[in-house]
C-alpha positions as CSV (number, residue, x, y, z in Angstrom):
1,X,-11.2,46.2,67.4
2,X,-11.2,42.4,67.2
3,X,-11.4,42.5,63.5
4,X,-8.2,44.7,63.3
5,X,-6.3,42.4,65.6
6,X,-7.3,39.4,63.5
7,X,-6.3,41.1,60.3
8,X,-2.9,42.1,61.8
9,X,-2.3,38.5,62.9
10,X,-3.1,37.1,59.5
11,X,-0.8,39.6,57.8
12,X,2.0,38.9,60.2
13,X,1.6,35.1,59.7
14,X,1.7,35.7,55.9
15,X,4.9,37.7,56.1
16,X,6.6,35.1,58.2
17,X,5.7,32.4,55.7
18,X,7.1,34.4,52.8
19,X,10.4,34.9,54.7
20,X,10.8,31.3,55.6
21,X,10.0,30.2,52.0
22,X,13.1,32.1,50.7
23,X,15.4,30.0,52.9
24,X,17.1,27.1,51.2
25,X,15.7,23.9,52.6
26,X,17.6,20.6,52.5
27,X,16.9,17.2,53.9
28,X,14.4,17.1,56.7
29,X,16.1,14.3,58.6
30,X,18.9,14.7,61.1
31,X,22.2,15.6,59.5
32,X,24.8,12.8,59.6
33,X,28.2,13.3,61.1
34,X,31.0,11.7,59.0
35,X,33.1,11.2,62.2
36,X,30.5,8.8,63.6
37,X,30.5,6.5,60.5
38,X,32.6,3.4,60.8
39,X,33.9,1.6,57.7
40,X,33.8,-2.1,58.2
41,X,35.0,-3.2,54.7
42,X,36.3,-2.1,51.4
43,X,35.5,-3.4,47.9
44,X,38.5,-4.7,45.9
45,X,39.2,-3.3,42.5
46,X,38.2,-5.8,39.8
47,X,40.4,-6.3,36.8
48,X,38.8,-8.6,34.2
49,X,41.0,-11.1,32.4
50,X,42.1,-10.0,28.9
51,X,40.8,-12.3,26.2
52,X,42.1,-12.6,22.7
53,X,39.9,-11.4,19.9
54,X,38.7,-14.3,17.9
55,X,38.1,-13.7,14.2
56,X,34.7,-15.2,13.3
57,X,34.2,-16.4,9.8
58,X,31.7,-14.6,7.6
59,X,29.2,-16.5,5.6
60,X,29.3,-15.5,2.0
61,X,26.0,-14.2,0.7
62,X,24.7,-16.3,-2.1
63,X,24.7,-14.8,-5.6
64,X,21.3,-14.0,-7.0
65,X,21.9,-16.5,-9.8
66,X,22.0,-19.2,-7.1
67,X,18.6,-18.3,-5.6
68,X,15.7,-20.7,-6.0
69,X,12.3,-19.2,-6.8
70,X,9.8,-20.7,-4.4
71,X,6.7,-18.6,-5.3
72,X,5.8,-15.4,-6.9
73,X,2.8,-13.2,-7.7
74,X,2.6,-10.6,-10.5
75,X,0.4,-7.6,-9.8
76,X,-0.5,-5.0,-12.4
77,X,-3.5,-3.0,-11.2
78,X,-4.7,0.4,-10.3
79,X,-5.2,1.2,-6.7
80,X,-8.3,3.5,-6.4
81,X,-9.0,5.8,-3.5
82,X,-10.3,3.8,-0.5
83,X,-9.0,0.5,-1.9
84,X,-5.9,-1.6,-1.1
85,X,-4.0,-4.3,-2.9
86,X,-1.1,-6.3,-1.6
87,X,0.2,-9.7,-0.6
88,X,0.4,-11.7,2.6
89,X,2.4,-14.7,3.6
90,X,0.5,-17.8,4.7
91,X,2.8,-19.4,7.2
92,X,0.8,-22.6,7.5
93,X,0.6,-23.2,3.8
94,X,4.0,-21.6,3.0
95,X,2.4,-19.5,0.3
96,X,1.8,-15.9,-0.6
97,X,-1.7,-14.7,-1.3
98,X,-3.3,-11.5,-2.7
99,X,-5.2,-9.4,-0.2
100,X,-7.6,-6.7,-1.6
101,X,-10.9,-5.1,-1.0
102,X,-11.6,-4.8,-4.7
103,X,-14.9,-5.8,-6.0
104,X,-15.1,-9.3,-7.5
105,X,-15.1,-9.7,-11.2
106,X,-17.6,-12.0,-12.9
107,X,-16.1,-14.9,-15.0
108,X,-17.0,-13.1,-18.3
109,X,-14.9,-10.0,-17.3
110,X,-11.9,-12.2,-16.4
111,X,-12.2,-13.9,-19.8
112,X,-12.4,-10.5,-21.6
113,X,-9.4,-9.2,-19.7
114,X,-7.3,-12.3,-20.5
115,X,-8.3,-12.0,-24.1
116,X,-7.2,-8.4,-24.4
117,X,-3.5,-7.2,-24.9
118,X,-1.5,-7.4,-21.7
119,X,-0.6,-3.7,-21.8
120,X,-4.2,-2.6,-21.4
121,X,-5.4,-5.2,-18.9
122,X,-4.9,-3.0,-15.9
123,X,-7.0,-0.2,-17.4
124,X,-9.8,-2.7,-18.4
125,X,-9.8,-4.3,-15.0
126,X,-10.1,-0.9,-13.4
127,X,-13.2,-0.2,-15.4
128,X,-14.9,-3.6,-14.9
129,X,-14.3,-3.4,-11.1
130,X,-16.5,-0.3,-11.0
131,X,-19.3,-1.7,-13.0
132,X,-22.3,-3.7,-11.8
133,X,-22.5,-7.4,-12.6
134,X,-25.0,-6.7,-15.3
135,X,-22.9,-4.0,-17.0
136,X,-19.8,-6.1,-16.7
137,X,-21.6,-8.9,-18.6
138,X,-22.7,-6.5,-21.3
139,X,-19.2,-4.9,-22.0
140,X,-17.2,-8.1,-21.4
141,X,-19.5,-9.8,-23.9
142,X,-18.6,-7.2,-26.5
143,X,-14.9,-8.3,-26.3
144,X,-15.6,-12.0,-25.9
145,X,-17.9,-12.0,-29.0
146,X,-15.5,-10.5,-31.4
147,X,-12.3,-11.9,-33.1
148,X,-9.0,-10.6,-34.3
149,X,-8.1,-8.0,-35.4
150,X,-10.9,-6.0,-33.7
151,X,-10.3,-7.2,-30.1
152,X,-7.6,-4.6,-29.1
153,X,-9.6,-1.6,-30.6
154,X,-12.8,-2.5,-28.8
155,X,-11.0,-3.4,-25.5
156,X,-9.1,-0.1,-25.7
157,X,-12.3,1.9,-26.3
158,X,-14.0,0.3,-23.3
159,X,-11.0,0.6,-21.0
160,X,-10.8,4.4,-21.7
161,X,-14.5,5.2,-21.4
162,X,-15.9,6.5,-18.2
163,X,-17.8,4.3,-15.8
164,X,-20.7,6.8,-15.8
165,X,-21.0,6.5,-19.6
166,X,-20.8,2.7,-19.7
167,X,-23.5,2.5,-17.0
168,X,-25.8,4.9,-18.7
169,X,-28.6,4.4,-21.2
170,X,-26.7,6.5,-23.7
171,X,-24.0,3.9,-24.3
172,X,-24.4,1.5,-27.2
173,X,-22.3,-1.7,-27.2
174,X,-22.9,-2.3,-30.9
175,X,-21.4,1.1,-31.6
176,X,-18.0,0.0,-30.2
177,X,-18.0,-3.0,-32.5
178,X,-19.1,-1.0,-35.5
179,X,-16.4,1.6,-34.8
180,X,-13.6,-1.0,-34.8
181,X,-14.8,-2.5,-38.1
182,X,-15.0,0.9,-39.7
183,X,-11.4,1.6,-38.8
184,X,-10.3,-1.2,-41.0
185,X,-12.7,-0.4,-43.8
186,X,-11.6,3.2,-43.9
187,X,-7.9,2.0,-44.0
188,X,-8.6,0.4,-47.3
189,X,-10.0,3.6,-48.8
190,X,-7.2,6.0,-47.6
191,X,-3.9,5.7,-49.3
192,X,-2.0,7.8,-46.7
193,X,-2.8,5.6,-43.7
194,X,-2.1,1.9,-43.0
195,X,-3.0,-0.2,-40.0
196,X,-0.3,-2.6,-39.0
197,X,-1.2,-5.4,-36.6
198,X,1.4,-7.4,-34.6
199,X,0.5,-10.8,-33.2
200,X,-2.9,-12.0,-32.2
201,X,-4.9,-12.5,-29.0
202,X,-4.0,-16.2,-29.1
203,X,-0.3,-16.0,-30.0
204,X,0.9,-12.8,-28.4
205,X,-0.3,-11.2,-25.1
206,X,1.1,-7.8,-26.3
207,X,-0.7,-7.9,-29.7
208,X,-1.4,-4.5,-31.2
């Protein structure tokens, strides 16, 4: 009997709660009566003074011909996956500097790249950067030890060979030199072909 009375009381309380929740509830404080509010002051309307529009003179942008070159950096390189290459401004020195996580080239590789035609230097640098110091010295030496007109043929062959091949025991540096020499020897024997060289490694960076 007590259990039924308790259940009935809980259900009744639940129903009253639901009915009251449907009512629109407003502020919980006592409602203010407008009649009891006394106005003791009134803000004046503010009208700002009208001011004349003043035309400001515009500074003419300098022509590009009038610009003065302070510093510059020329970048011609491949950006491999996981690598970055860019420039940063050094405010204390007032200079721009190259920032990169590329591997350092040995001096022999830098010499070989500078000795090669400008149009293939990016390819050659990309290969040298992926070689060990020992392999760099080997293949850079092939370029540094030869002379015109064989430099561009050898540099091109190295720049377009795979890193895996150049690093393997199957690669032969002498074969690259021999191949370049045979190109010119074969040219003398064939009447329907002719090799035409332009410039040299010492007089023209774009020698062919």
